[in-house]
C-alpha positions in Angstrom: 65.8 158.9 70.5 67.6 159.2 73.8 71.0 159.0 72.2 70.7 162.1 70.0 69.4 164.1 73.0 72.3 162.8 75.1 74.8 164.0 72.5 73.1 167.4 72.2 72.9 168.0 76.0 76.4 166.7 76.9 78.1 168.7 74.1 76.3 171.9 75.1 77.4 171.3 78.7 81.0 171.3 77.5 81.7 167.6 77.5 83.9 165.9 75.0 81.4 163.5 73.5 82.4 160.3 71.8 79.5 158.4 70.1 79.8 154.6 70.0 77.7 152.9 67.4 77.8 149.7 65.3 76.4 151.8 62.4 78.9 153.9 60.5 76.1 155.7 58.8 75.4 157.5 62.1 78.7 159.3 62.1 77.7 162.4 60.2 74.6 162.9 62.3 76.6 162.3 65.5 79.0 165.1 64.6 76.2 167.4 63.5 74.6 166.9 66.8 77.8 167.9 68.7 79.9 164.8 69.0 83.7 165.4 69.1 84.4 161.8 68.0 82.8 158.7 66.6 83.8 155.1 67.1 82.4 152.2 65.1 82.0 149.4 67.6 82.4 146.8 64.9 86.1 148.0 64.5 87.8 146.1 67.3 91.0 148.1 67.1 89.2 151.4 67.3 87.3 150.2 70.4 90.5 148.9 71.9 92.1 152.4 71.6 89.3 153.7 73.8 90.2 151.3 76.7 90.0 153.0 80.0 89.6 156.5 78.5 86.0 157.5 79.2 84.6 159.1 82.3 80.9 158.4 81.7 79.0 156.2 79.2 75.3 156.8 78.7 74.0 153.5 77.3 70.8 154.2 75.3 70.8 150.7 73.6 67.4 149.0 73.9 68.5 145.9 71.9 70.4 143.0 73.4 74.1 143.8 73.8 77.2 143.1 75.9 77.7 145.9 78.4 81.1 144.5 79.3 82.5 145.8 76.1 81.6 149.3 77.2 82.6 148.9 80.9 86.2 148.2 79.8 86.2 151.7 78.1 85.7 153.5 81.4 88.5 155.0 83.5 88.9 154.1 87.1 85.9 155.5 89.0 84.0 155.9 85.7 80.3 155.3 85.5 78.0 153.7 83.0 74.4 154.8 83.1 71.7 152.6 81.5 68.8 154.4 80.0 67.9 152.0 77.3 65.8 149.0 78.2 66.7 145.7 76.5 64.1 143.0 76.6 66.5 140.5 78.1 68.7 140.8 81.2 72.3 142.0 80.7 75.1 139.9 82.1 77.8 142.0 83.8 81.2 140.7 84.9 81.4 142.0 88.5 85.2 142.3 88.5 85.1 144.8 85.6 83.3 147.1 88.1 85.1 146.1 91.3 88.6 146.1 90.0 88.4 149.6 88.7 85.8 151.1 91.1 83.5 151.6 88.2 79.8 152.3 88.8 76.9 150.8 86.8 73.6 152.6 87.4 70.3 153.3 85.6 67.7 155.9 85.3 64.2 155.9 83.9 63.3 159.6 84.4 64.3 162.4 86.7 62.1 164.0 89.3 60.3 167.3 88.9 63.4 169.4 89.9 65.7 167.6 87.5 63.1 167.8 84.7 62.6 171.5 85.2 66.4 172.1 85.2 66.7 170.1 82.0 63.8 172.1 80.3 65.3 175.4 81.5 68.7 174.4 80.1 67.2 173.3 76.8 65.3 176.6 76.5 68.4 178.7 77.3 70.5 176.7 74.8 67.8 176.3 72.2 68.0 172.5 72.3 65.1 170.5 71.0 64.4 166.9 70.0 64.7 166.0 66.3 61.4 164.4 65.3 59.4 163.3 62.3 55.9 164.6 62.5 53.2 162.2 61.2 49.5 162.3 60.9 47.1 159.9 62.7 46.6 158.0 59.5 50.3 157.2 59.4 50.4 155.4 62.8 50.4 151.9 61.4 53.2 152.7 58.9 55.2 154.4 61.7 54.9 151.3 63.8 56.1 149.1 61.0 59.0 151.5 60.4 59.8 151.4 64.1 60.0 147.6 64.0 62.2 147.8 60.9 64.6 150.3 62.6 63.7 153.0 60.0 63.2 155.9 62.4 65.3 159.0 62.7 65.1 159.8 66.4 61.3 159.9 67.2 57.9 160.1 65.7 55.4 162.7 66.9 51.8 162.5 66.0 50.2 165.7 64.8 46.9 165.8 66.7 45.4 168.3 64.3 45.2 165.4 61.8 42.4 164.0 63.9 40.0 166.6 62.5 
């Protein structure tokens, strides 16, 4: 979903993109989408090597997780942007922010100007979302797959299948 678009956009904007994931099976896709590096967050030593090396983290995780693990990866004056929406509140250690002048912020969606700039950039760079197109008759199955975590990026319903 949001993560794959973040990788595409940031890499096309010239950023060195490091994907952080607990799932090693996402590494090949991450690199194909434009990531320069991949770190399995279950590998504590690999995560430790990233300590205070990142400028920005875009947190797209919608499942419960510990944001403090990621805040420690930010450089001084780094920023973590929450765009995923976990169902339970996140606990943040304030000193992790204050001690290194880090910023924790969030965004649901941009305004009209930002959205138009994004669409213009995507058009210029030929960037699109990777989706799985389904028919209306497959909605219940798609919902079950979503709950099971068996979705590659996003489902899109083909409205022609209503006929």
